[in-house]
Each structure stands twice: as structure tokens, then as C-alpha cells.
DRENKESE-326979 format. One record per residue: chain; z, x, y of N, C-alpha, C, CB in turn. Coordinates in steps of 0.05 Angstrom, whole numbers, plus 5000, padded with zeros to 4 digits. Each point is the difference from the previous one (the first is absolute). Glycine has a CB too. Example, Ala and Ser with C-alpha at 12.3 -4.5 7.8 and 13.67 -1.06 7.14 Angstrom:
# residues 2
LOBA kette  n_z  n_x  n_y ca_z ca_x ca_y  c_z  c_x  c_y cb_z cb_x cb_y
LOBA     A 5156 5264 4886 5000 4982 5024 5000 5018 5024 5025 4962 4977
LOBA     A 4961 5031 5044 5001 5016 5024 5014 4985 5022 4957 5024 4987
# end
This chain:
# residues 194
LOBA kette  n_z  n_x  n_y ca_z ca_x ca_y  c_z  c_x  c_y cb_z cb_x cb_y
LOBA     A 6510 3594 6816 4989 5025 5010 4983 5014 4979 5039 5005 5031
LOBA     A 4970 4996 4945 4985 5013 4978 4973 4987 4996 5044 5014 4978
LOBA     A 4957 4959 5020 4975 4985 4995 4981 5004 5023 5025 4966 4972
LOBA     A 4985 5033 5052 4983 5004 5023 4988 5028 5000 5027 4967 5026
LOBA     A 4989 5053 4968 4990 5027 5000 4980 5004 4978 5043 5016 5018
LOBA     A 4961 4973 4958 4983 5005 4977 4975 4983 5000 5040 5012 4975
LOBA     A 4962 4963 5036 4978 4982 4998 4988 4990 5026 5020 4986 4958
LOBA     A 4995 5018 5064 4991 4990 5026 5007 4971 5004 4964 5033 4999
LOBA     A 5051 4954 4982 5008 4973 5002 5026 4998 5015 4976 4988 4958
LOBA     A 5026 4996 5063 5025 4995 5014 5012 4975 4988 4983 5022 5043
LOBA     A 5042 4980 4947 5012 4978 4987 5013 4981 5019 5008 5029 4961
LOBA     A 4976 4952 5049 5011 4977 5014 4984 4977 4989 5013 5026 5043
LOBA     A 4998 4949 4958 4987 4978 4986 4971 4996 5008 5044 4979 4998
LOBA     A 4949 5024 5027 4972 4995 5008 4981 5021 4988 5017 4979 5042
LOBA     A 4988 5047 4961 4982 5019 4990 5001 5001 4970 5004 5027 5042
LOBA     A 5019 4969 4946 5002 4999 4971 4982 4978 4989 5048 5018 5002
LOBA     A 4954 4959 5010 4983 4978 4991 4971 5006 5002 5036 4968 5012
LOBA     A 4956 5044 5011 4972 5006 5005 4990 5020 4979 5006 4991 5049
LOBA     A 5011 5030 4944 4991 5020 4981 4999 4989 4972 5020 5034 5029
LOBA     A 5000 4949 4964 5002 4990 4972 4983 4976 4995 5046 5018 4999
LOBA     A 4953 4963 5020 4987 4975 4995 4976 4995 5019 5044 4982 4983
LOBA     A 4944 5040 5026 4978 4998 5019 4976 4984 4989 5016 5042 5019
LOBA     A 4983 4954 4955 4978 4986 4988 5002 4970 5004 4995 5037 4967
LOBA     A 5028 4953 5041 5003 4971 5006 4990 4995 5028 5039 4996 4968
LOBA     A 4950 4981 5037 4987 4995 5026 5011 4976 5014 4959 5021 4982
LOBA     A 5038 4979 5044 5004 4977 5018 5026 4986 4997 4953 4995 4998
LOBA     A 5046 4979 5001 5025 4983 4998 5015 5006 4975 4977 4965 5027
LOBA     A 5009 5039 4951 5014 5007 4975 5017 5025 5003 4962 4979 4974
LOBA     A 5027 5041 5040 5015 5025 5004 5025 4994 5016 4957 5026 4999
LOBA     A 5042 4958 5022 5023 4995 5016 5021 4984 4984 4971 5000 5041
LOBA     A 5020 4981 4943 5019 4984 4984 5013 5017 4979 4972 4960 5008
LOBA     A 5013 5058 4979 5012 5018 4980 5019 5019 5014 4959 4996 4971
LOBA     A 5034 5014 5053 5017 5018 5015 5027 4987 5005 4960 5022 5022
LOBA     A 5040 4953 4987 5025 4986 5005 5016 4997 4974 4978 4975 5038
LOBA     A 5009 5019 4940 5013 4997 4975 5013 5027 4991 4968 4963 4988
LOBA     A 5017 5059 5015 5011 5026 4992 5023 5008 5018 4955 5013 4983
LOBA     A 5042 4982 5043 5022 5007 5018 5026 4985 4993 4966 5009 5036
LOBA     A 5031 4965 4957 5023 4985 4993 5013 5010 4975 4979 4960 5022
LOBA     A 5005 5051 4960 5011 5010 4975 5012 5028 5004 4966 4973 4974
LOBA     A 5019 5044 5038 5008 5029 5000 5020 5007 5022 4956 5009 4982
LOBA     A 5042 4980 5042 5017 5009 5022 5030 4998 4995 4963 4987 5029
LOBA     A 5048 4990 4962 5029 4999 4996 5009 5020 4979 4999 4952 5012
LOBA     A 4987 5051 4967 5008 5020 4979 4998 5028 5012 4984 4970 4963
LOBA     A 4996 5035 5053 4997 5027 5012 5023 5005 5019 4950 4998 4996
LOBA     A 5058 4982 5020 5023 5004 5019 5025 5005 4984 4978 4970 5034
LOBA     A 5027 5014 4945 5024 5005 4983 4999 5027 4988 5003 4951 4991
LOBA     A 4974 5057 4999 4998 5027 4987 5006 5022 5019 4966 4981 4969
LOBA     A 5025 5017 5056 5005 5020 5021 5031 5003 5004 4955 4990 5022
LOBA     A 5058 4987 4980 5029 5001 5003 5014 5012 4976 4997 4960 5029
LOBA     A 4993 5034 4948 5012 5011 4975 4996 5030 4998 4992 4956 4978
LOBA     A 4983 5053 5028 4995 5029 4997 5017 5015 5021 4953 4991 4983
LOBA     A 5050 4998 5041 5016 5014 5020 5029 5001 4991 4969 4984 5036
LOBA     A 5042 4994 4953 5027 4999 4991 5004 5019 4976 5005 4953 5017
LOBA     A 4976 5047 4964 5003 5017 4977 4998 5030 5007 4981 4963 4972
LOBA     A 5002 5043 5047 4998 5028 5009 5025 5009 5014 4951 4995 5005
LOBA     A 5061 4988 5012 5025 5008 5013 5023 5001 4980 4983 4980 5042
LOBA     A 5014 5008 4935 5021 5001 4979 4996 5023 4981 5004 4951 5003
LOBA     A 4975 5065 5002 4996 5024 4984 4980 4998 4978 5045 5011 5011
LOBA     A 4941 4966 4987 4980 4997 4979 4973 5007 5013 5027 4964 4976
LOBA     A 4959 5055 5012 4975 5008 5010 4978 4980 4994 5014 5047 4996
LOBA     A 4974 4942 5025 4977 4982 4996 4980 5006 5022 5029 4964 4978
LOBA     A 4946 5035 5015 4978 5006 5019 4994 4974 5015 4981 5037 4971
LOBA     A 5026 4963 5055 4996 4975 5016 4971 4992 5002 5041 5013 5027
LOBA     A 4941 5007 4977 4972 4993 5002 4989 4987 4975 4994 5038 5031
LOBA     A 5016 4972 4946 4991 4988 4974 5011 4972 4997 4999 5045 4980
LOBA     A 5026 4950 5029 5012 4973 4999 4984 4981 5017 5046 5020 4991
LOBA     A 4948 4989 5034 4986 4982 5018 4972 4994 4989 5025 5019 5039
LOBA     A 4961 5001 4951 4973 4996 4989 5002 4981 4976 4985 5045 5015
LOBA     A 5034 4959 4967 5004 4983 4977 5006 4972 5007 5015 5039 4975
LOBA     A 5003 4957 5045 5007 4973 5008 4977 4986 5012 5047 5016 5008
LOBA     A 4936 4998 5008 4977 4987 5012 4978 4994 4980 5011 5024 5042
LOBA     A 4987 4992 4937 4978 4997 4980 5008 4985 4975 4982 5042 5018
LOBA     A 5044 4951 4979 5009 4990 4974 4986 4974 4992 5043 5022 5008
LOBA     A 4948 4962 5011 4986 4975 4993 4970 5001 5005 5042 4976 5011
LOBA     A 4947 5048 4989 4971 5003 5006 4983 4985 4979 5010 5045 5021
LOBA     A 5000 4952 4955 4985 4985 4979 4996 4971 5006 5018 5033 4968
LOBA     A 4998 4956 5051 4997 4972 5006 4974 4994 5015 5049 4996 5002
LOBA     A 4939 5025 5009 4973 4997 5012 4980 4990 4979 5010 5037 5033
LOBA     A 4993 4973 4942 4982 4993 4979 5010 4977 4983 4984 5047 4999
LOBA     A 5042 4947 5003 5013 4980 4983 4998 4972 5011 5030 5035 4985
LOBA     A 4966 4963 5042 4999 4973 5012 4976 4997 5017 5049 4999 5000
LOBA     A 4943 4977 5004 4979 4993 5019 5010 4975 5015 4962 5020 4971
LOBA     A 5027 4977 5053 5008 4977 5016 4976 4981 5001 5032 5028 5028
LOBA     A 4973 4947 4963 4977 4981 4999 5009 4971 5004 4976 5032 4970
LOBA     A 5036 4958 5050 5011 5015 5023 5029 5009 4994 4971 4974 5030
LOBA     A 5042 5014 4950 5027 5009 4993 4999 5023 4980 5018 4953 5008
LOBA     A 5003 5064 4991 4999 5022 4981 4999 4990 4971 5026 5027 5033
LOBA     A 4957 4985 4952 4999 4994 4971 4994 5027 4986 4985 4951 5007
LOBA     A 5024 5051 4968 4996 5024 4985 4971 5002 4990 5048 4999 4986
LOBA     A 4942 5026 5015 4974 5006 4988 5003 5002 4970 4985 5024 5042
LOBA     A 4993 4976 4944 5002 5005 4971 5013 5027 4994 4958 4972 4993
LOBA     A 5033 5049 5022 5011 5026 4995 5030 5001 5006 4956 5020 5012
LOBA     A 5053 4966 5010 5028 4999 5007 5016 4986 4978 4988 4999 5048
LOBA     A 5000 4981 4939 5014 4986 4979 5002 5016 4974 4984 4958 5021
LOBA     A 4994 5055 4971 5000 5013 4973 5007 5029 5001 4967 4967 4986
LOBA     A 5031 5046 5038 5006 5028 5002 5025 5005 5016 4951 5010 4997
LOBA     A 5054 4975 5025 5023 5000 5017 4997 5020 5023 5028 4988 4961
LOBA     A 4986 5006 5060 4997 5016 5025 5011 5028 4997 5003 4958 5026
LOBA     A 5015 5048 4956 5010 5027 4997 4978 5018 4990 5046 4983 4990
LOBA     A 4941 5010 4989 4978 5016 4989 4976 5001 5019 5015 4988 4953
LOBA     A 4978 4989 5059 4978 5000 5019 5006 5018 5024 4988 4953 4985
LOBA     A 5038 5047 5024 5008 5016 5022 4999 5030 4993 5029 4963 5016
LOBA     A 4980 5044 4960 4999 5028 4992 4971 5009 4998 5043 4995 4975
LOBA     A 4939 4988 5015 4972 5008 4998 4988 5004 5028 4996 4974 4956
LOBA     A 5009 5008 5062 4990 5002 5027 5011 5025 5014 4996 4950 5003
LOBA     A 5030 5055 4994 5012 5024 5011 4988 5025 4989 5043 4975 5007
LOBA     A 4953 5026 4967 4988 5024 4987 4973 5006 5011 5025 4990 4958
LOBA     A 4959 4990 5046 4973 5004 5012 5002 5011 5028 4982 4963 4972
LOBA     A 5036 5026 5044 5004 5009 5027 5011 5028 5001 5008 4953 5014
LOBA     A 5011 5053 4969 5012 5027 4999 4978 5021 4993 5045 4981 4986
LOBA     A 4938 5012 4995 4978 5018 4993 4980 5003 5023 5006 4987 4952
LOBA     A 4987 4990 5060 4980 5001 5022 5010 5016 5024 4985 4955 4986
LOBA     A 5042 5044 5019 5011 5015 5023 5010 5027 4992 5012 4957 5020
LOBA     A 4986 5051 4955 5008 5026 4991 5030 5004 5002 4956 5017 5013
LOBA     A 5060 4963 4982 5029 5002 5001 5010 5019 4978 5003 4953 5018
LOBA     A 5015 5064 4990 5013 5019 4981 5008 4986 4974 5016 5029 5039
LOBA     A 4978 4982 4938 5005 4987 4974 5029 4993 4996 4960 5024 4982
LOBA     A 5058 4995 5024 5028 4996 4996 5011 4978 5018 5005 5048 4986
LOBA     A 4987 4952 5039 5008 4979 5019 4988 4973 4991 5003 5035 5038
LOBA     A 4972 4965 4954 4987 4976 4990 5015 4988 4976 4955 5017 5017
LOBA     A 5054 5001 4965 5015 4990 4977 5027 4988 5008 4978 5036 4972
LOBA     A 5035 4977 5047 5026 4990 5010 4996 4973 5014 5017 5047 5005
LOBA     A 4962 4950 5011 4995 4975 5014 4990 4979 4980 4988 5026 5042
LOBA     A 4996 4982 4939 4991 4981 4979 5023 4990 4984 4957 5023 4998
LOBA     A 5063 4994 4996 5024 4991 4986 5015 4978 5015 5004 5047 4980
LOBA     A 4997 4956 5046 5013 4979 5017 4984 4974 4998 5019 5036 5031
LOBA     A 4955 4966 4971 4983 4976 5000 5003 4986 4973 4967 5021 5033
LOBA     A 5034 4994 4945 5003 4988 4974 5027 4987 4996 4969 5034 4983
LOBA     A 5053 4979 5026 5027 4990 4994 5013 4985 5022 5004 5037 4969
LOBA     A 4987 4965 5055 5015 4989 5022 5003 4970 5000 4985 5038 5026
LOBA     A 4998 4948 4960 5001 4971 5001 5023 4988 4985 4951 5001 5003
LOBA     A 5053 5008 4973 5019 4986 4983 5023 5018 4990 4963 4971 4986
LOBA     A 5033 5055 5014 5022 5018 4994 5009 5002 4971 5013 4991 5045
LOBA     A 4979 4991 4938 5008 5002 4972 4979 4988 4982 5049 4998 5013
LOBA     A 4950 5011 4963 4979 4991 4981 5001 4971 4995 5000 5045 4980
LOBA     A 5024 4943 5019 5003 4972 4994 4985 4982 5021 5044 5010 4978
LOBA     A 4953 5001 5047 4987 4985 5021 4971 5009 5004 5044 4994 5022
LOBA     A 4945 5021 4959 4971 5006 5001 4993 5028 5009 4995 4954 5009
LOBA     A 5024 5063 4998 4993 5027 5008 4994 5017 4975 5029 4997 5041
LOBA     A 4949 5018 4959 4993 5016 4977 5019 5023 4996 4953 4987 5006
LOBA     A 5059 5023 5016 5021 5021 4999 5022 4993 5019 4965 5035 4987
LOBA     A 5058 4977 5010 5022 4995 5019 5000 5021 5022 5027 4978 4963
LOBA     A 4984 5017 5060 5001 5020 5021 5014 5025 4991 5000 4963 5034
LOBA     A 4987 5060 4971 5011 5026 4990 5004 5020 5023 4977 4991 4957
LOBA     A 5018 5001 5067 5005 5017 5023 5017 4985 5021 4956 5025 4992
LOBA     A 5058 4990 5025 5014 4986 5021 4982 4982 5017 5033 5038 5002
LOBA     A 4943 4971 5004 4982 4984 5016 4992 4974 4986 4983 5043 5020
LOBA     A 5011 4959 4954 4993 4976 4985 5023 4980 4998 4966 5027 4974
LOBA     A 5058 4984 5022 5024 4983 4999 5005 4986 5026 5020 5031 4966
LOBA     A 4976 4983 5056 5004 4988 5027 4980 4978 5005 5018 5043 5017
LOBA     A 4956 4962 4977 4980 4979 5005 5004 4976 4982 4967 5036 5014
LOBA     A 5040 4969 4961 5006 4979 4981 5023 4983 5010 4983 5028 4962
LOBA     A 5039 4985 5046 5024 4985 5009 4993 4985 5026 5030 5035 4980
LOBA     A 4955 4977 5038 4993 4986 5025 4983 4976 4995 5002 5043 5024
LOBA     A 4978 4959 4957 4983 4978 4994 5016 4977 4987 4961 5032 4994
LOBA     A 5058 4975 4988 5017 4980 4987 5018 4986 5020 4998 5027 4958
LOBA     A 5014 4989 5060 5018 4988 5020 4984 4982 5019 5030 5041 4997
LOBA     A 4947 4967 5011 4983 4984 5017 4994 4973 4986 4980 5041 5021
LOBA     A 5013 4960 4954 4994 4975 4985 5025 4982 4999 4967 5025 4972
LOBA     A 5056 4986 5022 5024 4983 4998 5008 4989 5028 5016 5028 4961
LOBA     A 4981 4988 5060 5006 4989 5026 4981 4978 5008 5018 5045 5013
LOBA     A 4957 4958 4980 4980 4979 5005 5008 4975 4985 4963 5034 5006
LOBA     A 5044 4968 4969 5009 4977 4984 5025 4987 5012 4981 5021 4959
LOBA     A 5038 4996 5050 5024 4989 5013 4993 4984 5025 5026 5039 4983
LOBA     A 4957 4972 5034 4993 4986 5025 4986 4974 4994 4996 5044 5023
LOBA     A 4985 4956 4958 4986 4976 4993 5019 4979 4988 4959 5027 4991
LOBA     A 5059 4982 4992 5019 4981 4987 5020 4988 5020 4995 5026 4958
LOBA     A 5016 4990 5059 5020 4989 5019 4987 4982 5021 5029 5040 4992
LOBA     A 4946 4965 5014 4986 4983 5019 4996 4972 4988 4976 5040 5019
LOBA     A 5026 4957 4955 4996 4974 4987 5026 4986 4993 4957 5018 4982
LOBA     A 5065 4995 5024 5026 4987 4993 5005 4977 5019 5018 5044 4983
LOBA     A 4991 4934 5006 5007 4976 5016 5023 5006 5018 4983 4970 4963
LOBA     A 5017 5016 5060 5022 5003 5019 5027 4995 4987 4969 4986 5037
LOBA     A 5050 5030 4968 5027 4997 4989 5004 5013 4973 5002 4958 5025
LOBA     A 4977 5053 4964 5003 5014 4974 4998 5030 5004 4980 4960 4976
LOBA     A 5031 5055 5006 5000 5029 5003 4985 5015 4978 5043 4995 5023
LOBA     A 4953 4992 4954 4988 5013 4977 4973 4988 4994 5046 5008 4981
LOBA     A 4935 5010 5014 4972 4991 4996 4997 4990 4971 4983 5033 5034
LOBA     A 4994 4954 4962 4992 4994 4972 4994 5026 4986 4981 4955 5014
LOBA     A 5016 5044 4960 4995 5024 4984 4972 5011 5008 5028 4983 4962
LOBA     A 4971 5043 5044 4975 5013 5007 4991 5015 4975 5013 5004 5049
LOBA     A 4966 4986 4938 4990 5012 4975 4989 5028 5004 4990 4954 4984
LOBA     A 4997 5050 5039 4988 5027 5005 5022 5021 5002 4961 4979 5024
LOBA     A 5060 5015 4990 5022 5020 5004 5022 4997 4979 4990 5000 5048
LOBA     A 5008 4979 4935 5020 4995 4979 5028 4998 5010 4970 5025 4969
LOBA     A 5033 4958 5052 5027 4996 5012 4999 4977 5019 5010 5049 4995
LOBA     A 5014 4942 5013 5003 4982 5022 5007 5017 5024 5015 4961 4971
LOBA     A 4980 5029 5053 5006 5015 5024 5021 4986 5016 4954 5019 5001
LOBA     A 5062 4996 5014 5022 4989 5016 4992 5003 5030 5034 5012 4964
LOBA     A 4967 4966 5050 4995 5000 5029 5028 4999 5013 4954 4977 4996
LOBA     A 5055 5046 5010 5027 5002 5012 4998 5006 5030 5019 5015 4955
LOBA     A 5002 4976 5059 5001 5005 5028 5028 5008 5008 4962 4968 5008
LOBA     A 5041 5051 5010 5026 5007 5011 5008 4978 5019 4992 5049 4995
LOBA     A 5033 4945 5005 5009 4979 5018 5016 5012 5023 5001 4967 4963
# end
């Protein structure tokens, strides 16, 4: 609501993409849209559930800020990857990374739309930290607000659930434990109730 009131942007994946990535054209635009939706939507859904649960538990968190942060947290991937025809990293994506590229893109958009400075700083904080949540994993700062902690946790959970699904889909019939997953640093268990 705040973003819509202040900037006129309605936060849904279609209009968000049009406002943020309108410079991409034709088939490339559709392919990038699909890629961004696959990345952002599960984390955004998880973040919505988390902010609702944390608010009902007495922790104050701004739901609009969480939703905006969850939808924008991977905005830097627009500049970090290209499809030719498979996804590959750009030079900028390799040497600068999608976190910094995303923050730069967001900063330009926030200025162009005249977003309130304090709100822009809070949203920028989420975009910077939501990906990795700790300095050891590449975040320049750690989450310092409830909103940033929620988006960071949702993004991490989404990643681990994706790794779990991928790993258990590859388990041989009759086995329950996956091979070692280097990305998630664990083995996964495919369990079933009987």
C-alpha cells in the first residue's frame, strides 16, 4: 500500500516486472520474467506467511515492506544473467554480483519514482542482505530489521526446500537418503508416513 501510494506502482509480479525491467524486449523479456517469477515468488509467499506469523506473535514488522523486499530481492539478476539460449552470467554478474547490481538498480528506481528516503533505505537494506543473511555468505551487512530478517529467512528456506526437492527426486528407488548436496551442505531424507 505504501509503495503504491508513494510511487503509483502496484506490487504484483506483472506490473512490478513492467516497471522494473521494461527495458527488456520481446521473447527475452518473457523468458526473464519466467526466471524472475521462479526465483522470487516462493520466497515472497514464504515471507508473507512469516510476517503474518511474526506479527500475530507480537513482533512488529511492516508487511508491505516485507512483500516489496521479497519481490525485489533478486532484481540484480536482471543484470547478472543473460539467456543465450541457456542462462549464463554476465561479466558484471560475475565480478560485481547480483546483490550490488540489484541495489544499484533499485537505487536508481527509488530516485526516479521519488520514494521516501527512509523507506528506500529500509527496502535497500532488505535487497542488500536478504540473499545470504551473513557476511560469510557474501552479504555486506547482516539483517538488522524484522523485515530484513524475515526476507532473509524466507529466501534461505526457499533455497533449502528447492535443494531438498531436487535431491529426493534423484534418490534411487528403495533408498531414503540423498547423496551429499554441496549447495545445502547436507544430505536429505526422503521420508514417508506409512
